[in-house]
C-alpha positions in Angstrom: 102.1 70.8 139.4 99.0 72.6 139.4 100.7 75.1 142.0 103.3 76.0 139.5 101.2 76.9 137.2 99.5 79.4 139.4 102.6 81.2 140.5 104.2 80.7 137.4 101.6 82.4 135.2 102.1 86.4 135.3 99.2 87.7 132.6 96.3 89.4 133.5 92.8 88.0 132.1 91.9 92.0 131.9 94.7 92.7 129.9 94.0 89.8 127.5 90.7 90.1 127.2 90.7 94.5 127.3 93.4 93.9 124.4 91.7 91.5 122.7 88.0 93.4 123.3 90.2 96.6 121.4 91.5 94.8 119.0 88.3 93.6 118.4 86.7 96.9 118.7 89.1 98.7 116.7 89.1 95.9 113.4 84.9 96.6 113.6 85.0 100.4 114.1 88.0 100.6 110.8 86.0 98.4 108.8 82.5 100.5 109.7 84.5 103.4 109.1 86.2 102.6 106.1 82.7 101.7 104.6 81.1 104.9 105.8 83.9 106.4 104.3 83.2 104.8 101.2 80.0 105.7 101.4 80.1 109.5 102.6 83.3 110.0 99.9 81.1 108.6 96.7 78.2 110.8 98.5 80.0 114.4 99.0 81.6 113.6 95.5 78.2 113.2 94.5 77.3 116.6 95.9 80.1 118.3 94.8 78.9 117.4 91.1 75.2 117.9 91.9 76.5 121.3 92.7 78.8 121.8 90.0 76.6 120.7 87.3 73.4 123.2 88.9 75.7 126.4 88.6 76.7 125.2 85.3 72.8 124.9 84.5 72.7 128.2 86.2 74.6 129.4 83.2 72.3 127.6 81.1 69.0 129.0 81.9 69.9 132.6 82.2 71.5 131.9 78.8 68.3 130.6 77.4 66.6 132.9 78.9 68.2 135.8 77.5 67.9 134.3 74.0 64.6 133.5 74.2 63.5 137.4 75.9 66.4 138.3 72.4 64.2 136.6 70.1 60.8 138.1 71.4 62.2 141.3 71.3 63.6 140.8 67.6 60.8 139.7 66.3 58.7 142.7 68.1 61.6 144.9 66.5 61.5 143.3 63.2 57.8 144.4 62.9 58.1 148.1 63.4 60.7 148.0 60.7 58.8 145.7 58.4 55.9 148.5 58.2 58.5 151.3 56.4 58.2 148.7 53.3 55.9 147.6 50.9 54.0 144.2 51.7 55.2 143.0 48.5 57.8 144.7 46.1 59.3 144.3 42.9 62.7 143.1 41.6 64.2 144.4 38.1 66.2 141.7 37.8 68.6 143.2 35.3 69.8 145.8 37.5 68.8 144.3 41.1 66.9 146.7 41.8 64.4 146.5 44.5 61.4 148.9 44.9 58.9 149.6 47.4 55.8 151.9 46.6 57.7 152.3 43.3 60.7 153.8 45.1 64.1 152.0 44.9 65.2 150.6 48.3 69.1 150.1 46.6 71.6 152.5 48.3 68.7 154.2 50.6 69.8 154.4 53.6 66.7 156.4 55.7 64.8 152.9 56.8 67.8 151.7 58.2 69.1 154.3 59.6 66.1 155.2 61.6 65.6 151.7 63.3 69.1 152.0 64.0 68.7 155.3 66.0 65.3 154.1 67.2 66.4 150.9 68.6 70.0 150.3 68.5 70.3 147.5 66.1 70.9 146.6 62.7 68.7 146.5 60.0 69.4 145.4 56.3 67.2 144.3 52.6 68.8 142.2 50.5 67.9 141.4 46.8 67.3 138.3 45.0 70.8 137.5 42.8 70.3 134.3 41.3 70.3 131.8 43.7 72.2 134.6 46.5 71.0 137.6 48.6 73.2 141.0 48.2 73.0 143.7 51.1 71.4 146.6 49.1 71.0 149.0 52.4 71.9 148.3 55.6 72.6 150.2 58.8 75.6 147.2 59.7 78.9 148.7 59.8 82.5 147.2 59.5 85.0 147.7 61.7 86.3 150.8 59.2 83.5 152.3 59.9 81.8 151.6 56.7 78.6 150.1 55.8 78.5 146.3 54.9 77.4 146.9 51.6 78.1 144.8 48.7 78.1 141.7 50.1 76.3 138.2 49.8 74.6 136.4 52.2 76.5 133.1 53.1 74.9 130.0 52.0 76.0 128.4 54.8 74.4 130.8 56.6 71.3 128.7 57.9 68.7 131.8 57.1 70.1 131.0 54.0 68.0 127.8 53.5 64.8 129.0 55.2 64.7 132.2 53.0 65.0 130.4 49.4 61.8 128.2 50.9 60.3 131.8 51.9 60.3 131.1 56.0 61.6 133.1 58.5 64.1 132.6 60.4 65.3 133.9 64.0 68.7 133.3 66.0 72.0 134.5 66.9 75.2 135.5 64.9 78.2 137.0 65.4 78.6 139.7 62.7 82.2 141.8 62.4 82.9 140.1 65.9 79.5 141.4 67.8 77.1 139.0 68.8 73.3 139.5 67.5 70.0 138.3 67.8 68.9 138.3 64.0 65.4 137.6 62.5 65.2 137.3 58.5 61.8 137.2 57.0 61.9 136.6 52.7 60.3 139.5 50.9 57.9 138.5 48.1 56.4 139.9 44.3 52.9 140.3 43.7 53.3 137.0 42.2 54.8 135.2 45.2 57.9 134.9 44.6 60.6 135.8 46.6 63.3 138.5 45.6 64.3 139.7 48.9 65.0 139.7 52.6 64.5 142.3 55.0 67.1 141.5 58.4 66.8 143.4 62.0 69.2 142.2 64.6 69.9 143.5 68.2 73.4 143.7 69.8 73.4 141.1 72.5 77.0 141.7 73.6 75.9 143.0 77.2 73.9 140.4 78.2 75.8 138.0 76.7 79.0 140.1 78.2 77.4 140.0 81.8 76.7 136.1 81.6 79.7 135.2 80.6 81.2 137.5 83.5 79.2 135.7 85.8 80.5 132.2 84.2 84.1 133.2 84.3 83.8 134.5 88.3 82.2 131.3 89.1 84.8 129.2 91.9 85.0 126.0 92.8 87.2 125.5 96.1 90.9 127.0 95.1 91.4 126.6 91.2 87.8 125.2 89.8 85.2 127.6 88.0 83.5 127.3 84.6 84.0 128.3 81.0 81.8 128.0 77.9 82.9 126.7 74.6 81.1 127.2 71.4 82.1 123.3 69.9 81.5 123.9 66.1 81.1 120.7 64.2 84.5 119.3 65.4 87.4 120.0 67.4 89.3 122.5 65.3 86.6 124.5 65.5 85.5 124.9 69.0 86.3 128.1 70.9 85.5 129.2 74.0 83.0 132.0 74.2 84.2 132.3 78.3 87.3 132.0 79.8 89.4 133.8 82.5 92.7 134.8 79.7 91.0 133.1 76.5 88.0 133.9 75.3 87.2 134.3 71.7 90.0 132.0 70.6 90.2 128.1 69.4 90.5 125.7 72.1 93.3 123.9 70.3 95.1 127.4 70.3 95.1 127.3 73.5 95.4 123.4 74.9 96.8 121.5 71.8 96.3 118.5 73.3 93.2 119.0 74.3 91.3 117.3 70.9 90.2 113.8 72.7 89.1 115.9 75.9 86.8 117.5 73.5 85.7 114.9 71.3 84.9 112.9 74.9 82.4 116.1 75.8 80.7 116.1 72.6 79.8 112.2 72.8 79.0 113.1 76.6 75.5 112.9 78.0 75.3 115.7 80.4 73.3 115.6 83.5 75.6 115.8 86.6 77.3 112.8 85.5 81.2 113.8 86.0 84.0 113.1 83.4 87.4 112.0 85.0 91.0 112.5 84.2 89.6 115.9 82.3 92.0 117.4 80.3 91.9 121.3 82.1 91.2 124.3 79.8 91.2 127.5 82.2 94.8 127.8 82.0 95.6 126.5 85.6 97.4 123.3 86.6 94.4 121.1 88.5 94.8 117.5 90.3 92.8 115.0 89.7 90.2 117.5 87.3 86.8 116.0 86.6 84.5 118.3 84.4 80.9 118.3 84.4 78.9 119.2 80.7 75.6 121.1 80.3 74.5 122.4 76.5 73.0 125.8 76.1 69.8 124.0 74.0 69.1 127.5 72.0 72.8 127.6 71.2 74.5 124.3 71.4 77.4 125.7 73.3 78.6 123.8 76.1 79.0 125.5 79.8 81.8 122.8 81.5 82.1 123.2 85.4 85.9 122.1 85.6 86.9 120.8 89.7 89.5 119.6 91.3 89.4 116.1 93.0 91.3 116.8 95.6 90.2 120.5 96.6 86.5 118.9 96.1 87.2 116.2 98.8 89.5 118.3 101.2 86.6 119.2 103.6 85.1 115.9 103.6 88.8 114.6 104.2 88.8 117.0 107.1 85.8 115.1 108.5 87.4 112.1 108.4 90.2 113.1 110.3 88.1 113.9 112.7 86.0 111.3 113.0 89.0 109.2 112.8 90.6 110.7 115.7 87.2 109.9 117.5 87.0 106.7 116.8 90.6 106.1 118.0 89.8 108.0 121.4 86.4 106.1 121.7 88.5 102.8 121.7 91.0 103.9 123.9 88.7 105.3 126.0 86.5 102.1 125.8 89.8 100.1 126.2 90.9 101.3 129.6 87.2 101.2 130.9 86.7 97.8 129.9 90.2 96.8 131.5 89.6 99.0 134.9 86.0 96.8 134.7 87.4 93.6 133.9 90.1 94.1 136.4 87.5 95.2 139.1 85.1 92.1 138.4 86.9 90.0 136.9 90.9 89.5 137.7 90.9 90.9 141.4 87.8 87.7 142.2 89.9 85.3 140.0 93.3 86.1 142.4 90.9 85.6 145.2 89.9 82.5 143.6 93.3 81.4 142.9 95.0 82.3 146.6 91.3 80.1 147.2 92.2 76.7 145.2 96.0 77.1 146.1 95.6 77.0 149.7 92.7 73.9 149.0 95.9 72.4 146.8 98.6 72.8 149.5 95.9 70.8 151.6 94.9 73.7 154.5 91.7 72.3 154.4 90.0 74.4 157.7 90.0 77.8 155.9 86.5 78.7 154.9 85.6 81.4 152.0 82.3 82.0 150.5 81.5 84.7 148.2 78.0 86.8 147.9 78.8 87.8 143.9 75.5 86.0 142.1 77.5 85.2 138.7 79.5 82.6 137.7 82.9 83.6 139.6 80.6 83.6 142.8 79.5 80.3 141.7 82.7 78.6 141.6 84.0 80.3 144.6 81.4 78.4 146.4 81.6 75.3 144.8 85.6 75.2 145.6 84.0 76.1 149.2 81.9 72.7 148.7 85.2 70.4 147.5 87.2 71.9 150.0 84.3 70.4 152.6 84.3 67.0 150.6 87.6 66.5 150.8 88.0 67.3 154.3 85.3 65.0 155.2 86.8 62.5 152.7 89.9 63.2 154.7 88.0 62.6 158.4 86.6 59.1 156.9 89.7 58.5 155.4 91.9 58.8 158.8 89.0 56.9 160.7 89.4 54.5 158.2 93.0 54.0 158.7 92.7 53.8 162.8 90.3 50.6 162.3 93.0 49.3 159.9 95.7 49.6 162.7 93.8 48.0 165.1 92.8 45.1 163.3 96.1 44.6 162.3 97.0 44.3 165.6 94.6 42.2 165.9 96.1 40.1 163.1 99.0 40.3 164.3 98.2 38.8 167.8 96.6 35.8 166.3 99.9 35.5 163.2 101.5 34.3 166.9 99.3 31.8 168.1 98.7 30.3 164.8 102.6 30.6 164.3 102.6 28.2 167.9 100.1 25.9 166.7 101.8 25.9 163.2 104.4 24.6 164.6 102.6 21.9 167.1 101.0 20.9 164.4 104.7 19.9 162.1 105.5 18.3 165.1 103.1 16.0 165.3 102.9 15.6 161.7 107.0 14.7 161.9 105.9 12.1 164.7 102.7 10.6 162.5 105.2 10.9 159.7 107.9 8.6 161.2 105.0 6.1 162.5 103.5 6.0 159.0 107.2 4.9 157.8 106.9 2.0 160.0 103.9 1.1 158.9 104.8 1.1 155.7 107.8 -1.3 156.3 105.6 -3.4 158.2 102.9 -3.7 155.3 105.7 -4.2 152.7 107.5 -7.1 155.4 103.4 -8.8 154.9 103.5 -8.3 151.6 106.7 -10.4 150.7 105.1 -12.9 153.1 101.9 -13.0 151.4 103.9 -13.3 148.2 106.1 -16.5 149.0 103.0 -18.2 150.9 101.0 -18.0 147.5 104.3 -19.5 145.5 104.4 -21.8 148.0 100.5 -22.9 147.7 101.2 -23.0 143.8 103.5 -25.2 144.6 101.5 -27.9 146.2 99.0 -27.4 143.9 101.0 -28.3 141.1 102.5 -31.5 143.1 98.9 -32.6 143.8 97.8 -32.7 140.1 101.1 -34.4 139.0 99.9 -37.0 142.2 96.3 -37.2 140.6 97.9 -38.0 137.4 100.2 -41.1 139.0 97.1 -42.0 140.9 95.0 -42.4 136.9 97.8 -44.3 135.9 97.2 -47.0 138.3 
């Protein structure tokens, strides 16, 4: 049975162990690689998001720095413009005439034009008219070239409330389509009543255009980039300030379905956190887009980085493909090396051991075998040889015992023959004895019968004697 099993087994231990090791190693490496891929993918995505946030923040920093610089410059330029007027002025509320040093400021363009000539900015003087502020002289011109005279300061303008309260205001404003950094300061009379306002503005279009150009030219991989939005108070008011094709247009005019995404941007905390499933607003179709929003605190603008996740992770996927290739080659190489090692160190010694065991199983006990290996296989070979020697000793002992049994059997056979002859003689003697016993038995039987008759005769004689005694008594 054992010989049949050995001869019918065609599988290799080295091959089976190698395949099992390859499968286990591949499983471990695949699991480890998947974990590493997940971690590195998350890390890579976070790094790209941080990079996008940093680039958006760079634009924010430039805009805020430019805003701070523009504010400082407009305040300084305002000082020179303010010196041209009396510290306190008087207002004729009936005709709306505002006087400085006793001279009417209305329609006097000398000082405002001088300011424009000296600084390149614009200047305006407002006179109080009820609760409004009316432009009575200005160097600001409309697109048609006419001065923006006779117009009121919009009550929704942030400077309006501060002027009414006798306070200054500095901030960005868009006048006739052109951005300015403006400064407003109330004009008071001797009683401290607000009777007008002075205004200067410096054109910031060149600076903003440079920053917006930088934002528009910023690229993330093949299709991603930056855009800047003035969000206004609602999605309907949101406008592009920097955009590859739609600068100055309302966002919903360019992308009609952008309202939900604009609301998500409005509610976003900003920072490096990305908004997944972003609506592409740069006019380029992106695969798996996400966006990062940064806020220009001085203006409330949004600088938004728009990135395709597929493009962002392309480098990571290429790297992981290379890693997977290395893993496959490593598994194959380790498997081949393990197979060679097992075949040399395990399979070949096992085949030799199998041959030795088969030799013993077939009854060949005179052939000795040994191994100088110090491992389990060497120990097993030595144990098998010890078993062979034990079997050989047992076989010799059995052979000796068999020879002794054979001799004893011959002696027993001879004794049996003598015993048989004696038994036959004894049987003959027993037969003669039996015949004598039969004769004795017959004699005894005859004697018994005679004794019984004598007994009967004695009884009869006794009875007769008794009767004779009775007769004698009667006499």
